[in-house]
N, C-alpha and C positions, 0 to 999 in steps of 0.2 A: 173536735176541731176548735171549739172555744178554749179548751184547756191548752191546746198547742199555741194558739195566738196569744193567750195570756202569758204563757211562759216566755215566748219569744219577745214580747213587748217588755215584760218586767226585766228579763236578763239584759236586754239591750239598754234600757234606761239605767239600770244599775251599773253596767259597764261604763256608760258615759259619765256618770257621776264619779265613779272611781278614777276615771282618767282625769277629770277636773281636779281631783285631789292631787294626783301626780303632777299635773300642770303647775299647780301652786308651788309644789316642792321644787320643780325644775326651775321656775322663775327666780327662786331664791339662790340658785347656784351662782357662785362668783365666777369670774372669768369672761371669756369671749361670748358674745351673743350667739355666734354660730354653734358653739357647744350646747347652749341651751336649746337652740332650734333643733339640733340633731336628736336630743333626748325627747323633745316634745313630739316630733314627727315619728320617731322610732317607737315610743311608747304607745302612741295611738295605733300604729300599724300592728304592733304585737297584740294589743287587746282585740283589735278587729279580727285578725287571723285566728287568734285563740278561740274567740266566740264562734266564728263561722265554722271552723274545723270541728269543734265539739258538736255543734248542731248537725252538721252533715253526717258525721260518724254516728251520732245517736239516731238520726232519722233513718239511716241505713242499717239499723239493728246491729251495729258493731259491738255495743256494750250489752251483750246478752247475759242473762242471769246465770247461764250454765258455763260461762267462761270468766276467768278472773280479770277481766279487762276493766271493770269499774274501779276496784282498788288500785290497779296499776295506773290508771289515768289520774286518780286522786293523789296517790303517793308521788307520781312523777311531777305533777304540778307543784306540790308542796316542796319537793326537792329543788325544783328550779327556783321557786320563790326564796328559799333559804340560801341557795348558792349565790343569788344576786347580792346578798348582804356582804359577801366577800369583796364586792366592789366599793371602794371608798366613795365614789360618786353617787352610787345608788343609796348608800347609807345617808349621804348628805341630802339627797332628794327626800327620803323618808323623814329625816330630821326636820326638813323644811315644811312638811305637811302639818298644819295645825292639829294639835291633839284632839280638839273637840270635833274636827272633821272625821278623823279616824274612828272616833266613838259614834258620832251621830249617824254616819253612813250605815251603821248596822241596824238602823230602824227598819230596814228592809226585812229583817229577820221575822217581823210580825207576820209576813206572808206564809211563814211555816204553819200558820193556823189552818192552811188548806189540808194538812194531814188530819187535824181534828175533824174537819168537815167530812173528809172521806171515811173517817172512822164512824161517824154518826150515820153515814149513808150505807154502812155495812161493807165498805170496799177494802178496809184495812183492819188489821187486828189491833186491839187496844194495847197489847204488849209493846208494840212499836210506836203506834200513832200518838198515844197519850203522852208518854215522856218526851218524845221527840217534838211533838207539836207544842206542848206546854213550855218546854225549854226555849224553843224559838220565839214564842210569843212574849215570854218574860224578858228575854234578851232584847228584843226589839222595843218593848214598851219602856224599858229602863234606859235605853240608849240616849234619847234626847234629854232625859233628866240628868244622867251622869255628865253628859256634854255641857249642860247648863251649869252644873256645879263647878265644872272645870273653868268655864269662861268667867263665872262669877268669882273665881278665886277662893272658894270655900276651903277651910282648913282641912276638911276631910275628903276633898275631891280626889287627891292622888290615891288614897287608900281605897275609896269607893271605886275608882276607875280600874285599879288593879284587880279587886275582887270581882267586878263585873266582867272584865276580860277573861279571868280564869273560869268563871261560871259559863260564859259563852263558849269557850273552847272545850270545856268538859261536856257541854251539851252536844256539840258537834261530834265529839269522839263517841259519846254514848249513842247518839242516833246512828252513827256509822256502824257501830258494832251490832246494835239491835237490827238494823236493816240487813246486815250480812247474815245474821243468824235466822231471821224470819223470812228471808227472801223478799225484802221490801215490804214487810208487814203483811205478807200473805197475798198481796195484790200484784206482786211482780214489779220489777223496776224496768219500765218500758218508756219509750219516747212519748211525751216530753218530760215525764217525771225524772228520767235518767239524767237530765241536765242538772238536777239538784246535787246529786253526789259527785258527778264528774266535773262540774263547773262552779256552781254556787258555793258548795261546802268548802273546797280548798281555797277559793277566793276569800271567803269570810274568815277562814282560819288564819290565813296569811295576814289579813288586816288586823285581826286580834293580836297576832304575834308582833307586828310592827308597832302597834300601839303600846303593847306591854313592854317591849324593849325600850321605847322612849321613856316610859314611866319609871322603869326600874333603874335605867341609867341616868335618869333625871335630866335628860336632854330636852324634854318638853317644857315649855315655859308658860307661866301664867301671865296674863295681861290684866292690869288693873281696869276696873270699870271705866275710869276716865279715858284710858287709852283705847278701849273698845269703842267708846263714843266718839273718839277723835278720828275714827276711820272715815267719818263723814266729810272731813276736809283733807286737803292734799298734804298739809304739813303733818297732821297726825298720822296719816297713812305712811308718810316717809319715815317717821320715827319708828313705827312698828315694823315696817319692812327692813329698816336698818337693824333692829334687834334680831329678826329672823335671819338675816344675812350673817350676823355675828355668830349665831349658833351654828349655821351651816359651815362657816369658815373654820370654826373650832373643830368640826368633824373632819373636814377635808384637808386642812393644812397640818403638816407635821409640826411637832413642837418647835423645831429650829426655825421654821418659816414664820411662826407667829410673832407679831410685833406689838409692842404696847400701843394701846389706843391713843391717838392724839387728842388733845383737849378740843372740845367742840360741843355740839348740841347734845343734850342729855338723851340717852337711849340709843346712840349710835357709837359703835366701837371703832369704826374707821370710816373714811369717806365712802359714800355709796355711789357707784357709777350710775350715770343717768340711764334710764330705760327708755326705749323708744316704743 
């Protein structure tokens, strides 16, 4: 019962934090306020339905180890996440999420250390638990460090973030393959542990992918330390929000629709509509 509550609480908290990241990206969208409101409400509804549906299916033993439903659920989620990238608006939302947020949110991967705990308790085989658990813990431990490098504008931050994302994605693939070959490490994949491969793993893999896309396409931007400090006052926040909006507009607008930035305050490529 304790493990069930732990999984439900952790997955709920993680989903809320992921939605906050989406909210930041949606707020940076240009255009009508009603458009942003639709995406804010719609994304929240989708995340809630997704989490509740997976929990109910898992609790009712739908994802049995003797049926290929776990890989089907995982691959279906990944396919949906990648298909969303065909939407220009969704790409703009992802582009508006700060890169350090996409990296730092993966600190939750530290909780993969529960696999190591179950191994030491004799509930899982070392073939699965050790590489999967160690990979998760390392990914989670380095997440805040890589995020800090990015925020601080270190010259090696982009390279480090790309390498870290690739490592995190490789670890998830490795854990998935080992879990399939060993039947969940010999302990079976049952509720609530089944929430990890059917919900947490594809979610983490997609966030890694979105982060990596921004890094490789160089659409993620550094902010100087002085600009980060400026977030404490309204004018500084306006400058940074203007920069984020300019990046989002570069993603959403076709080349013919882009206009030269008018002269004005440094850091803003065009006048920023007032937010209420």
